[in-house]
C-alpha positions as MATLAB code, in Angstrom:
seq = 'MFKHYFEGAENVAIGPIIGLVIFFVFFLVLLYLVFKADKGFIKKMKDMPLDDGTVVNHDSNEKA';
ca = [
       0.000    0.000    0.000;
       2.667    2.530    0.968;
       4.843    1.413   -1.917;
       2.805    3.524   -4.309;
       3.320    6.659   -2.224;
       7.103    6.317   -2.266;
       7.568    5.320   -5.897;
       7.590    8.904   -7.122;
       9.528   10.385   -4.213;
      13.235   11.042   -4.457;
      15.747   10.371   -1.674;
      13.383    8.009    0.143;
      16.294    5.868    1.370;
      17.581    8.681    3.617;
      14.804    8.079    6.193;
      15.890    4.583    7.257;
      19.522    5.704    7.357;
      18.685    8.609    9.675;
      16.607    6.282   11.839;
      19.474    3.798   12.087;
      21.939    6.538   13.028;
      19.621    7.891   15.747;
      19.060    4.349   17.075;
      22.812    3.612   17.105;
      23.744    6.918   18.789;
      21.015    6.451   21.420;
      22.343    3.036   22.444;
      25.950    4.219   22.451;
      24.973    7.012   24.853;
      22.965    4.544   26.923;
      25.922    2.149   27.172;
      28.198    5.014   28.192;
      25.796    6.088   30.945;
      25.415    2.524   32.244;
      29.157    1.920   32.507;
      29.820    5.399   33.915;
      27.070    5.162   36.597;
      27.996    5.187   40.281;
      27.958    1.606   41.580;
      26.775    2.729   45.027;
      23.749    4.464   43.510;
      22.899    1.357   41.467;
      23.112   -0.853   44.581;
      20.903    1.596   46.517;
      18.276    1.610   43.757;
      18.474   -2.201   43.418;
      17.790   -2.730   47.127;
      15.097   -0.051   47.354;
      12.003   -2.226   46.606;
      12.935   -4.669   49.370;
      13.893   -2.031   51.941;
      11.456   -1.845   54.840;
      13.627    0.371   57.019;
      15.419   -2.373   58.912;
      19.176   -2.865   58.788;
      20.243   -6.249   57.425;
      23.729   -7.699   57.852;
      24.626   -9.355   54.534;
      28.083  -10.435   55.747;
      26.884  -13.095   58.210;
      27.436  -16.754   57.375;
      24.111  -17.871   58.808;
      21.799  -19.940   56.644;
      18.106  -19.168   56.612;
];
């Protein structure tokens, strides 16, 4: 259906190329931010859903 709309248009191939470049740049920036992120902040955010305000000692060798 859309093929007929693009048959007469010139430089139609530039759209997918621009989309690919934006997609690639977005994920490069995302990878940079993930590897550059503060590990303490990531650990804090990871433990946040389970935090009920009590202090838990993770270094003990006790089995539950």
